[in-house]
C-alpha positions as CSV (number, residue, x, y, z in Angstrom):
1,M,19.2,3.8,-1.8
2,N,20.0,0.2,-2.3
3,R,18.5,-0.7,-5.7
4,K,19.0,-4.4,-5.3
5,L,17.2,-4.5,-2.0
6,T,14.5,-2.3,-3.4
7,L,14.0,-4.7,-6.3
8,I,13.8,-7.7,-3.9
9,A,11.2,-5.9,-1.8
10,F,9.1,-5.1,-4.9
11,I,9.3,-8.7,-6.1
12,I,8.3,-10.1,-2.6
13,F,5.5,-7.5,-2.5
14,A,4.2,-8.5,-6.0
15,L,4.2,-12.2,-5.0
16,A,2.4,-11.5,-1.8
17,I,-0.4,-9.6,-3.7
18,S,-0.6,-12.4,-6.2
19,L,-0.8,-15.0,-3.5
20,G,-3.3,-12.9,-1.5
21,A,-5.6,-12.7,-4.6
22,F,-5.4,-16.4,-5.0
23,G,-6.1,-16.9,-1.3
24,A,-9.1,-14.5,-1.4
25,H,-10.7,-16.2,-4.4
26,A,-9.7,-19.7,-5.4
27,L,-8.6,-21.0,-2.0
28,K,-12.1,-20.6,-0.5
29,K,-13.3,-23.4,-2.6
30,L,-10.4,-25.7,-1.8
31,V,-9.8,-25.6,2.0
32,I,-11.6,-25.0,5.3
33,I,-11.5,-21.6,7.0
34,K,-8.6,-22.6,9.3
35,W,-6.3,-23.0,6.3
36,Q,-7.6,-19.9,4.6
37,L,-6.7,-17.9,7.7
38,A,-3.3,-19.5,7.9
39,F,-2.7,-18.6,4.3
40,E,-3.8,-15.1,5.0
41,T,-1.3,-14.9,7.8
42,A,1.5,-16.0,5.5
43,V,0.5,-13.3,3.0
44,K,0.4,-10.6,5.7
45,Y,3.8,-11.4,7.0
46,Q,5.2,-11.5,3.4
47,I,3.7,-8.0,2.9
48,Y,5.2,-6.8,6.2
49,G,8.5,-8.3,5.2
50,A,8.4,-6.5,1.8
51,L,7.6,-3.2,3.5
52,F,10.4,-3.7,6.0
53,L,12.9,-4.3,3.2
54,L,11.6,-1.4,1.1
55,I,12.0,1.0,4.0
56,L,15.4,-0.5,4.8
57,S,16.5,0.0,1.2
58,F,15.9,3.8,1.4
59,Q,17.9,4.3,4.6
60,P,21.1,6.1,3.6
61,I,23.0,4.9,6.7
62,F,22.8,1.3,5.5
63,S,25.0,2.1,2.6
64,R,27.8,2.7,5.1
65,I,27.3,-0.3,7.4
66,Q,27.3,-4.0,6.8
67,I,23.8,-5.5,7.0
68,K,23.8,-7.9,4.1
69,R,24.0,-11.0,6.3
70,W,21.2,-9.8,8.4
71,V,19.0,-9.0,5.4
72,L,19.8,-12.5,4.1
73,L,18.9,-14.0,7.4
74,F,15.6,-12.0,7.3
75,L,14.9,-13.3,3.8
76,V,15.6,-16.9,4.8
77,G,13.3,-16.4,7.8
78,L,10.5,-14.9,5.7
79,A,10.8,-17.8,3.2
80,C,10.7,-20.3,6.0
81,F,7.8,-18.7,7.8
82,S,5.5,-17.9,4.9
83,G,6.8,-20.7,2.7
84,S,6.1,-23.3,5.3
85,I,2.5,-22.1,5.7
86,Y,2.0,-22.0,2.0
87,G,3.3,-25.5,1.8
88,L,1.0,-26.7,4.6
89,V,-2.0,-25.3,2.7
90,V,-0.9,-27.0,-0.5
91,A,-0.5,-30.2,1.5
92,E,-4.0,-29.9,2.7
93,I,-5.3,-29.4,-0.9
94,T,-3.1,-32.2,-2.4
95,H,-3.3,-34.6,0.6
96,L,0.5,-34.8,0.6
97,D,2.2,-35.4,3.9
98,L,4.2,-32.2,4.4
99,S,3.8,-32.2,8.2
100,F,7.6,-31.6,8.5
101,L,6.9,-28.0,7.5
102,G,5.0,-27.3,10.7
103,P,8.1,-26.8,12.9
104,I,9.8,-24.7,10.2
105,T,7.2,-21.9,10.7
106,P,8.4,-20.8,14.2
107,I,12.0,-21.2,13.1
108,G,11.4,-18.7,10.3
109,G,9.7,-16.4,12.7
110,L,12.7,-16.5,15.1
111,L,15.1,-15.8,12.1
112,M,13.0,-12.8,11.2
113,I,12.9,-11.5,14.7
114,S,16.6,-12.0,15.3
115,S,17.6,-10.3,12.1
116,I,15.3,-7.3,12.7
117,L,16.9,-6.9,16.2
118,A,20.4,-7.2,14.8
119,I,19.6,-4.6,12.1
120,G,18.1,-2.3,14.7
121,I,21.2,-2.6,16.9
122,K,23.5,-1.9,13.9
123,Y,21.3,1.1,13.1
124,V,21.5,2.7,16.5
125,T,25.1,1.8,17.2
126,N,26.2,2.6,13.6
127,K,29.2,0.3,13.8
128,D,30.7,-1.7,10.9
129,D,31.8,-5.3,11.3
């Protein structure tokens, strides 16, 4: 088990649950349904990410192969994906112009996808760098 990765997964999970509770209650009074659904999507992907990292942290094979950079890439992707959506919702509430965050969302998605594929390839080939 990778304790550091387990802790990171639990922190991301706890934040997702906290943000989800905020979205389910307070956000309804602040933004239209479109932004509520976007926020919910960000929370869902954050939970999926936490679960992925938690499962990954318990895989004994990963103590023998190098995946740190791919996990880091996944974390950056998750932060870009969910974080940009959270930022866009905050922009809607505060009327700030954070439109530059829009293009960051798909970049975050691509980073997550590519890191998952790389981790999968490392897992099935079981080769060290």
